PyMOL CGO cylinders between C-alpha atoms (Angstrom):
from pymol import cmd
from pymol.cgo import CYLINDER

trace = [
    CYLINDER, 120.54, 90.88, 79.82, 117.17, 89.07, 81.24, 0.3, 1, 1, 1, 1, 1, 1,
    CYLINDER, 117.17, 89.07, 81.24, 118.80, 88.24, 84.65, 0.3, 1, 1, 1, 1, 1, 1,
    CYLINDER, 118.80, 88.24, 84.65, 119.86, 92.16, 85.42, 0.3, 1, 1, 1, 1, 1, 1,
    CYLINDER, 119.86, 92.16, 85.42, 116.33, 92.80, 84.20, 0.3, 1, 1, 1, 1, 1, 1,
    CYLINDER, 116.33, 92.80, 84.20, 114.63, 90.66, 86.46, 0.3, 1, 1, 1, 1, 1, 1,
    CYLINDER, 114.63, 90.66, 86.46, 116.87, 91.49, 89.46, 0.3, 1, 1, 1, 1, 1, 1,
    CYLINDER, 116.87, 91.49, 89.46, 115.95, 94.99, 88.87, 0.3, 1, 1, 1, 1, 1, 1,
    CYLINDER, 115.95, 94.99, 88.87, 112.49, 94.55, 88.62, 0.3, 1, 1, 1, 1, 1, 1,
    CYLINDER, 112.49, 94.55, 88.62, 112.74, 92.81, 91.71, 0.3, 1, 1, 1, 1, 1, 1,
    CYLINDER, 112.74, 92.81, 91.71, 114.94, 95.51, 93.89, 0.3, 1, 1, 1, 1, 1, 1,
    CYLINDER, 114.94, 95.51, 93.89, 113.17, 98.54, 92.45, 0.3, 1, 1, 1, 1, 1, 1,
    CYLINDER, 113.17, 98.54, 92.45, 109.32, 97.25, 92.50, 0.3, 1, 1, 1, 1, 1, 1,
    CYLINDER, 109.32, 97.25, 92.50, 108.57, 94.36, 93.66, 0.3, 1, 1, 1, 1, 1, 1,
    CYLINDER, 108.57, 94.36, 93.66, 109.78, 94.63, 97.60, 0.3, 1, 1, 1, 1, 1, 1,
    CYLINDER, 109.78, 94.63, 97.60, 107.98, 97.83, 97.93, 0.3, 1, 1, 1, 1, 1, 1,
    CYLINDER, 107.98, 97.83, 97.93, 104.41, 98.11, 99.78, 0.3, 1, 1, 1, 1, 1, 1,
    CYLINDER, 104.41, 98.11, 99.78, 101.34, 97.29, 97.44, 0.3, 1, 1, 1, 1, 1, 1,
    CYLINDER, 101.34, 97.29, 97.44, 99.14, 100.57, 97.07, 0.3, 1, 1, 1, 1, 1, 1,
    CYLINDER, 99.14, 100.57, 97.07, 95.46, 99.81, 97.35, 0.3, 1, 1, 1, 1, 1, 1,
    CYLINDER, 95.46, 99.81, 97.35, 92.73, 98.58, 94.44, 0.3, 1, 1, 1, 1, 1, 1,
    CYLINDER, 92.73, 98.58, 94.44, 91.35, 102.26, 93.73, 0.3, 1, 1, 1, 1, 1, 1,
    CYLINDER, 91.35, 102.26, 93.73, 95.22, 103.23, 92.83, 0.3, 1, 1, 1, 1, 1, 1,
    CYLINDER, 95.22, 103.23, 92.83, 94.70, 100.66, 89.71, 0.3, 1, 1, 1, 1, 1, 1,
    CYLINDER, 94.70, 100.66, 89.71, 93.82, 101.91, 86.37, 0.3, 1, 1, 1, 1, 1, 1,
    CYLINDER, 93.82, 101.91, 86.37, 90.32, 102.03, 85.02, 0.3, 1, 1, 1, 1, 1, 1,
    CYLINDER, 90.32, 102.03, 85.02, 88.55, 98.93, 83.62, 0.3, 1, 1, 1, 1, 1, 1,
    CYLINDER, 88.55, 98.93, 83.62, 88.90, 100.16, 80.33, 0.3, 1, 1, 1, 1, 1, 1,
    CYLINDER, 88.90, 100.16, 80.33, 92.61, 100.71, 80.90, 0.3, 1, 1, 1, 1, 1, 1,
    CYLINDER, 92.61, 100.71, 80.90, 92.61, 97.34, 82.65, 0.3, 1, 1, 1, 1, 1, 1,
    CYLINDER, 92.61, 97.34, 82.65, 91.16, 95.73, 79.24, 0.3, 1, 1, 1, 1, 1, 1,
    CYLINDER, 91.16, 95.73, 79.24, 93.84, 97.36, 77.40, 0.3, 1, 1, 1, 1, 1, 1,
    CYLINDER, 93.84, 97.36, 77.40, 96.34, 96.01, 79.29, 0.3, 1, 1, 1, 1, 1, 1,
    CYLINDER, 96.34, 96.01, 79.29, 95.54, 92.77, 79.02, 0.3, 1, 1, 1, 1, 1, 1,
    CYLINDER, 95.54, 92.77, 79.02, 94.87, 92.88, 75.22, 0.3, 1, 1, 1, 1, 1, 1,
    CYLINDER, 94.87, 92.88, 75.22, 98.66, 94.34, 74.74, 0.3, 1, 1, 1, 1, 1, 1,
    CYLINDER, 98.66, 94.34, 74.74, 100.07, 91.01, 76.63, 0.3, 1, 1, 1, 1, 1, 1,
    CYLINDER, 100.07, 91.01, 76.63, 97.49, 89.07, 75.18, 0.3, 1, 1, 1, 1, 1, 1,
    CYLINDER, 97.49, 89.07, 75.18, 98.71, 90.76, 71.40, 0.3, 1, 1, 1, 1, 1, 1,
    CYLINDER, 98.71, 90.76, 71.40, 102.38, 90.18, 72.28, 0.3, 1, 1, 1, 1, 1, 1,
    CYLINDER, 102.38, 90.18, 72.28, 101.86, 86.44, 73.13, 0.3, 1, 1, 1, 1, 1, 1,
    CYLINDER, 101.86, 86.44, 73.13, 99.72, 86.07, 69.92, 0.3, 1, 1, 1, 1, 1, 1,
    CYLINDER, 99.72, 86.07, 69.92, 102.59, 87.95, 68.07, 0.3, 1, 1, 1, 1, 1, 1,
    CYLINDER, 102.59, 87.95, 68.07, 105.10, 85.73, 69.77, 0.3, 1, 1, 1, 1, 1, 1,
    CYLINDER, 105.10, 85.73, 69.77, 103.07, 82.52, 68.80, 0.3, 1, 1, 1, 1, 1, 1,
    CYLINDER, 103.07, 82.52, 68.80, 103.41, 83.64, 64.86, 0.3, 1, 1, 1, 1, 1, 1,
    CYLINDER, 103.41, 83.64, 64.86, 107.08, 84.97, 65.15, 0.3, 1, 1, 1, 1, 1, 1,
    CYLINDER, 107.08, 84.97, 65.15, 105.94, 88.54, 64.32, 0.3, 1, 1, 1, 1, 1, 1,
    CYLINDER, 105.94, 88.54, 64.32, 108.49, 90.23, 65.87, 0.3, 1, 1, 1, 1, 1, 1,
    CYLINDER, 108.49, 90.23, 65.87, 108.08, 93.49, 64.56, 0.3, 1, 1, 1, 1, 1, 1,
    CYLINDER, 108.08, 93.49, 64.56, 104.62, 93.30, 66.39, 0.3, 1, 1, 1, 1, 1, 1,
    CYLINDER, 104.62, 93.30, 66.39, 105.67, 91.48, 69.38, 0.3, 1, 1, 1, 1, 1, 1,
    CYLINDER, 105.67, 91.48, 69.38, 108.80, 94.29, 69.19, 0.3, 1, 1, 1, 1, 1, 1,
    CYLINDER, 108.80, 94.29, 69.19, 105.58, 96.97, 69.13, 0.3, 1, 1, 1, 1, 1, 1,
    CYLINDER, 105.58, 96.97, 69.13, 103.91, 96.11, 72.55, 0.3, 1, 1, 1, 1, 1, 1,
    CYLINDER, 103.91, 96.11, 72.55, 107.49, 96.90, 74.03, 0.3, 1, 1, 1, 1, 1, 1,
    CYLINDER, 107.49, 96.90, 74.03, 107.94, 99.98, 75.80, 0.3, 1, 1, 1, 1, 1, 1,
    CYLINDER, 107.94, 99.98, 75.80, 110.47, 103.16, 74.16, 0.3, 1, 1, 1, 1, 1, 1,
    CYLINDER, 110.47, 103.16, 74.16, 113.09, 102.03, 77.03, 0.3, 1, 1, 1, 1, 1, 1,
    CYLINDER, 113.09, 102.03, 77.03, 112.98, 98.36, 76.15, 0.3, 1, 1, 1, 1, 1, 1,
    CYLINDER, 112.98, 98.36, 76.15, 112.96, 98.80, 72.48, 0.3, 1, 1, 1, 1, 1, 1,
    CYLINDER, 112.96, 98.80, 72.48, 115.89, 101.42, 73.03, 0.3, 1, 1, 1, 1, 1, 1,
    CYLINDER, 115.89, 101.42, 73.03, 117.54, 98.52, 74.78, 0.3, 1, 1, 1, 1, 1, 1,
    CYLINDER, 117.54, 98.52, 74.78, 117.21, 96.06, 71.74, 0.3, 1, 1, 1, 1, 1, 1,
    CYLINDER, 117.21, 96.06, 71.74, 117.31, 98.44, 69.37, 0.3, 1, 1, 1, 1, 1, 1,
    CYLINDER, 117.31, 98.44, 69.37, 115.15, 95.89, 66.33, 0.3, 1, 1, 1, 1, 1, 1,
    CYLINDER, 115.15, 95.89, 66.33, 113.03, 93.11, 66.67, 0.3, 1, 1, 1, 1, 1, 1,
    CYLINDER, 113.03, 93.11, 66.67, 115.34, 90.79, 65.63, 0.3, 1, 1, 1, 1, 1, 1,
    CYLINDER, 115.34, 90.79, 65.63, 117.38, 91.63, 68.98, 0.3, 1, 1, 1, 1, 1, 1,
    CYLINDER, 117.38, 91.63, 68.98, 114.29, 91.11, 70.80, 0.3, 1, 1, 1, 1, 1, 1,
    CYLINDER, 114.29, 91.11, 70.80, 112.91, 88.37, 69.67, 0.3, 1, 1, 1, 1, 1, 1,
    CYLINDER, 112.91, 88.37, 69.67, 116.17, 86.18, 70.10, 0.3, 1, 1, 1, 1, 1, 1,
    CYLINDER, 116.17, 86.18, 70.10, 116.39, 87.42, 73.88, 0.3, 1, 1, 1, 1, 1, 1,
    CYLINDER, 116.39, 87.42, 73.88, 112.40, 86.11, 74.23, 0.3, 1, 1, 1, 1, 1, 1,
    CYLINDER, 112.40, 86.11, 74.23, 113.23, 83.27, 72.50, 0.3, 1, 1, 1, 1, 1, 1,
    CYLINDER, 113.23, 83.27, 72.50, 116.29, 82.36, 74.53, 0.3, 1, 1, 1, 1, 1, 1,
    CYLINDER, 116.29, 82.36, 74.53, 115.12, 83.96, 77.83, 0.3, 1, 1, 1, 1, 1, 1,
    CYLINDER, 115.12, 83.96, 77.83, 111.25, 83.15, 77.97, 0.3, 1, 1, 1, 1, 1, 1,
    CYLINDER, 111.25, 83.15, 77.97, 110.58, 80.40, 76.28, 0.3, 1, 1, 1, 1, 1, 1,
    CYLINDER, 110.58, 80.40, 76.28, 107.31, 80.25, 78.01, 0.3, 1, 1, 1, 1, 1, 1,
    CYLINDER, 107.31, 80.25, 78.01, 106.27, 83.40, 76.83, 0.3, 1, 1, 1, 1, 1, 1,
    CYLINDER, 106.27, 83.40, 76.83, 107.17, 82.84, 73.45, 0.3, 1, 1, 1, 1, 1, 1,
    CYLINDER, 107.17, 82.84, 73.45, 105.64, 79.49, 72.79, 0.3, 1, 1, 1, 1, 1, 1,
    CYLINDER, 105.64, 79.49, 72.79, 102.88, 78.80, 75.90, 0.3, 1, 1, 1, 1, 1, 1,
    CYLINDER, 102.88, 78.80, 75.90, 100.80, 76.36, 76.21, 0.3, 1, 1, 1, 1, 1, 1,
    CYLINDER, 100.80, 76.36, 76.21, 98.14, 78.20, 77.33, 0.3, 1, 1, 1, 1, 1, 1,
    CYLINDER, 98.14, 78.20, 77.33, 97.99, 81.59, 80.05, 0.3, 1, 1, 1, 1, 1, 1,
    CYLINDER, 97.99, 81.59, 80.05, 95.50, 83.15, 82.34, 0.3, 1, 1, 1, 1, 1, 1,
    CYLINDER, 95.50, 83.15, 82.34, 95.35, 86.66, 83.20, 0.3, 1, 1, 1, 1, 1, 1,
    CYLINDER, 95.35, 86.66, 83.20, 95.49, 86.92, 87.42, 0.3, 1, 1, 1, 1, 1, 1,
    CYLINDER, 95.49, 86.92, 87.42, 96.07, 89.68, 90.06, 0.3, 1, 1, 1, 1, 1, 1,
    CYLINDER, 96.07, 89.68, 90.06, 96.68, 93.43, 88.93, 0.3, 1, 1, 1, 1, 1, 1,
    CYLINDER, 96.68, 93.43, 88.93, 98.03, 95.18, 91.51, 0.3, 1, 1, 1, 1, 1, 1,
    CYLINDER, 98.03, 95.18, 91.51, 100.74, 99.02, 92.39, 0.3, 1, 1, 1, 1, 1, 1,
    CYLINDER, 100.74, 99.02, 92.39, 103.61, 97.84, 93.76, 0.3, 1, 1, 1, 1, 1, 1,
    CYLINDER, 103.61, 97.84, 93.76, 105.08, 101.05, 94.71, 0.3, 1, 1, 1, 1, 1, 1,
    CYLINDER, 105.08, 101.05, 94.71, 105.00, 103.09, 91.73, 0.3, 1, 1, 1, 1, 1, 1,
    CYLINDER, 105.00, 103.09, 91.73, 105.09, 99.93, 89.14, 0.3, 1, 1, 1, 1, 1, 1,
    CYLINDER, 105.09, 99.93, 89.14, 101.75, 98.70, 88.12, 0.3, 1, 1, 1, 1, 1, 1,
    CYLINDER, 101.75, 98.70, 88.12, 101.97, 94.51, 87.41, 0.3, 1, 1, 1, 1, 1, 1,
    CYLINDER, 101.97, 94.51, 87.41, 99.61, 92.33, 86.17, 0.3, 1, 1, 1, 1, 1, 1,
    CYLINDER, 99.61, 92.33, 86.17, 100.42, 88.86, 86.99, 0.3, 1, 1, 1, 1, 1, 1,
    CYLINDER, 100.42, 88.86, 86.99, 99.81, 86.18, 84.14, 0.3, 1, 1, 1, 1, 1, 1,
    CYLINDER, 99.81, 86.18, 84.14, 99.99, 82.15, 84.54, 0.3, 1, 1, 1, 1, 1, 1,
    CYLINDER, 99.99, 82.15, 84.54, 101.66, 81.09, 82.28, 0.3, 1, 1, 1, 1, 1, 1,
    CYLINDER, 101.66, 81.09, 82.28, 102.09, 76.99, 81.24, 0.3, 1, 1, 1, 1, 1, 1,
    CYLINDER, 102.09, 76.99, 81.24, 105.54, 76.68, 79.32, 0.3, 1, 1, 1, 1, 1, 1,
    CYLINDER, 105.54, 76.68, 79.32, 105.59, 74.37, 76.36, 0.3, 1, 1, 1, 1, 1, 1,
    CYLINDER, 105.59, 74.37, 76.36, 107.17, 71.75, 78.58, 0.3, 1, 1, 1, 1, 1, 1,
    CYLINDER, 107.17, 71.75, 78.58, 103.95, 72.55, 80.64, 0.3, 1, 1, 1, 1, 1, 1,
    CYLINDER, 103.95, 72.55, 80.64, 106.26, 73.87, 83.60, 0.3, 1, 1, 1, 1, 1, 1,
    CYLINDER, 106.26, 73.87, 83.60, 103.48, 76.72, 85.25, 0.3, 1, 1, 1, 1, 1, 1,
    CYLINDER, 103.48, 76.72, 85.25, 105.39, 80.15, 85.32, 0.3, 1, 1, 1, 1, 1, 1,
    CYLINDER, 105.39, 80.15, 85.32, 103.66, 83.24, 87.03, 0.3, 1, 1, 1, 1, 1, 1,
    CYLINDER, 103.66, 83.24, 87.03, 104.64, 86.01, 84.33, 0.3, 1, 1, 1, 1, 1, 1,
    CYLINDER, 104.64, 86.01, 84.33, 105.09, 89.50, 86.20, 0.3, 1, 1, 1, 1, 1, 1,
    CYLINDER, 105.09, 89.50, 86.20, 104.54, 92.19, 83.45, 0.3, 1, 1, 1, 1, 1, 1,
    CYLINDER, 104.54, 92.19, 83.45, 105.12, 95.76, 84.44, 0.3, 1, 1, 1, 1, 1, 1,
    CYLINDER, 105.12, 95.76, 84.44, 103.24, 98.30, 82.40, 0.3, 1, 1, 1, 1, 1, 1,
    CYLINDER, 103.24, 98.30, 82.40, 103.76, 101.68, 81.32, 0.3, 1, 1, 1, 1, 1, 1,
    CYLINDER, 103.76, 101.68, 81.32, 100.90, 104.18, 80.13, 0.3, 1, 1, 1, 1, 1, 1,
    CYLINDER, 100.90, 104.18, 80.13, 102.41, 106.35, 77.22, 0.3, 1, 1, 1, 1, 1, 1,
    CYLINDER, 102.41, 106.35, 77.22, 101.67, 109.72, 76.28, 0.3, 1, 1, 1, 1, 1, 1,
    CYLINDER, 101.67, 109.72, 76.28, 99.39, 109.29, 74.24, 0.3, 1, 1, 1, 1, 1, 1,
    CYLINDER, 99.39, 109.29, 74.24, 97.71, 106.94, 77.38, 0.3, 1, 1, 1, 1, 1, 1,
    CYLINDER, 97.71, 106.94, 77.38, 97.92, 103.62, 75.31, 0.3, 1, 1, 1, 1, 1, 1,
    CYLINDER, 97.92, 103.62, 75.31, 99.89, 100.81, 77.56, 0.3, 1, 1, 1, 1, 1, 1,
    CYLINDER, 99.89, 100.81, 77.56, 103.25, 99.31, 76.48, 0.3, 1, 1, 1, 1, 1, 1,
    CYLINDER, 103.25, 99.31, 76.48, 105.02, 96.05, 78.47, 0.3, 1, 1, 1, 1, 1, 1,
    CYLINDER, 105.02, 96.05, 78.47, 108.16, 97.94, 80.35, 0.3, 1, 1, 1, 1, 1, 1,
    CYLINDER, 108.16, 97.94, 80.35, 109.00, 94.46, 81.48, 0.3, 1, 1, 1, 1, 1, 1,
    CYLINDER, 109.00, 94.46, 81.48, 108.27, 91.12, 82.39, 0.3, 1, 1, 1, 1, 1, 1,
    CYLINDER, 108.27, 91.12, 82.39, 110.25, 88.60, 85.23, 0.3, 1, 1, 1, 1, 1, 1,
    CYLINDER, 110.25, 88.60, 85.23, 109.10, 85.01, 85.24, 0.3, 1, 1, 1, 1, 1, 1,
    CYLINDER, 109.10, 85.01, 85.24, 108.71, 83.53, 88.77, 0.3, 1, 1, 1, 1, 1, 1,
    CYLINDER, 108.71, 83.53, 88.77, 108.68, 80.04, 89.22, 0.3, 1, 1, 1, 1, 1, 1,
    CYLINDER, 108.68, 80.04, 89.22, 105.59, 78.22, 90.82, 0.3, 1, 1, 1, 1, 1, 1,
    CYLINDER, 105.59, 78.22, 90.82, 104.78, 75.32, 93.05, 0.3, 1, 1, 1, 1, 1, 1,
    CYLINDER, 104.78, 75.32, 93.05, 102.22, 72.66, 91.61, 0.3, 1, 1, 1, 1, 1, 1,
    CYLINDER, 102.22, 72.66, 91.61, 100.04, 73.79, 94.75, 0.3, 1, 1, 1, 1, 1, 1,
    CYLINDER, 100.04, 73.79, 94.75, 100.21, 77.18, 93.45, 0.3, 1, 1, 1, 1, 1, 1,
    CYLINDER, 100.21, 77.18, 93.45, 98.51, 76.68, 89.99, 0.3, 1, 1, 1, 1, 1, 1,
]
cmd.load_cgo(trace, "trace")
């Protein structure tokens, strides 16, 4: 399932043209987006499935049904995000009509990956995580 989501994100979004920086959300929305991602990572660190699941967009929630299924997927498919040694926000960009926040994550084994979070603004104005793809990095890319 995780691979299918990653492939879909890559095909549908990351291959598209990058839009101008002025198409990005406001500074306040960018801070809110980073807060959502950080909040979910902190919830993973505490094994708080309900809180972590709450940061996921409705589409993701409906795919997994409940926090236990969601946490099981994250533990097995995203160990770097589930138990990061550290993480650092990188660039935010529009790729086609998708808003992508890049996060450099040092996983539990010390290996860096780039986590590409797709963010969706909800009707109430809040932001949720609509997907995450992990990309391997070379030592030079860190």
